[in-house]
Structures are given as C-alpha cells and as structure tokens.
N, C-alpha and C positions, 0 to 999 in steps of 0.2 A: 511451426509452433512448438514450444516446449510442452511436454506433458505434465509438468509439475503443477500441482494444485494445492490449495491450503490443506494441510493435514486435518483429518477428521477430529482429532483431539484438541485442536485449537479453537478458542472461543473468541467471539467478537468483543473488542474493546469498546466500551461505551462511555458516553458522557451525557449529562443532562443539559438540554437546551431550554431556555425559558419559552422560546417560541414553538419548538417542535417536540418537546419531551425528551425521551431517551433516544439518542442517535449514535451511530458508529463514530468513534473518535477519528479525527483526521490527522494522519501522520505527516502528510505533505500535500501541497496544492500548487497548481500552476498559476493560480490567481495572482500570488505575489512571489512565486518561485522559491519558497522556503520550505523547510521541513521543521516539524516540532521535535526538538531534540529530546525533550522529556518523554514523549510518546515513543520515539524511535529507540531510546534506551530501555524503556519498559518492554518493548517487543523482544529485546535480547534476553530478558529475565523471565518472561512469562510466555506460556503457550497461548498467544493471542494474535489477532490480526486487526489492522486499522485501515482506514480509507485513504486513497490518494486520488484527488479529484482534478480532472482536466476538462477542458471544454468539450472535447470529442471522445472522451473515454472516462471510465471509472476504474480505478485499480484497488485491489485489496493486497495489503502489504503485511508480510510476516518475516521473522528471522528464524533461520534454521541453525540451531546450535551445533549440530554435527558437521554441517558444511561451512559454518561460520560465514554465512552470506544472507543478505536481504533478498527477498523475492517479491515480485509484484504480479499478481494474476490480473491481466488487463481485460476489461470488458468493453465492448462497443455494442450499443443497441441491445443490451441485456444478454449478450452472448460472450462467452469466454473465447477470446481470439488469440491470446498469447500469454506467455509467462516469461518475465525477464528476471535476471539475477545480477547482483553486484555486491561488492565488498562494503560499500557505504551508502547511506541514504542519498547523498549527493550524486554518486555514480548511478544509482538506480533511477533517479529522476532524469538524468541525462539519457540513459538507455531508453527509457519509456518515451520521453519527449521527442527524442530524435526520430522515432518512428511514428508516433501518434500525435505529435504537435506540442508546441510550447505554450499554448494558451489554455 
C-alpha cells in the first residue's frame, strides 16, 4: 500500500444536493464509468479533493502540482487500504478499478 494520503492543507470540494444538503463533489464514478472534467480540472488549480465512488470502495481524489499526478486514497469499509496515482483521471480510474472492481 502506498503511504500517500491527502495533504492536510487540502479542503473537501463540496456541492449542494437538494436531497442531502452539502456533500462532497464527485470527480468520478464507476456507476457510469466517467469522470467530471470540470471537477478534475478544478483539482489541478485548487488544493482540494473530491470523491470517486465505486460499489466496493470509496476514493478521495486530488492532484499534486509538484508531481503533476492525480492520486486516489482508496477506502474499503471505512479504512484506508491503498493509494493509487496516475497522469490522467482516466488512467487513475483504470488503476483503481483494476484492483477494486469496475462496478
């Protein structure tokens, strides 16, 4: 497991849901296999993290400007189990899904 975790200076990117109130913005999801380009681009500009949801995991995604890579802190059953990194959101989704499932 990678030791990388979300830097303490990064803040949660939020959005307002009519149903649930303020929630963490979703950068990518395995529900339809796509990423939100606007949110992923925002992660490159701001010190923020967003959610990546899958059926058997929940990921927290951020962009490291120094390393020029996207990272995903993968959680299963409320425990940090791994951190993956990739150059693009698509590659990051592939890295995480390959190990933790495509659903």
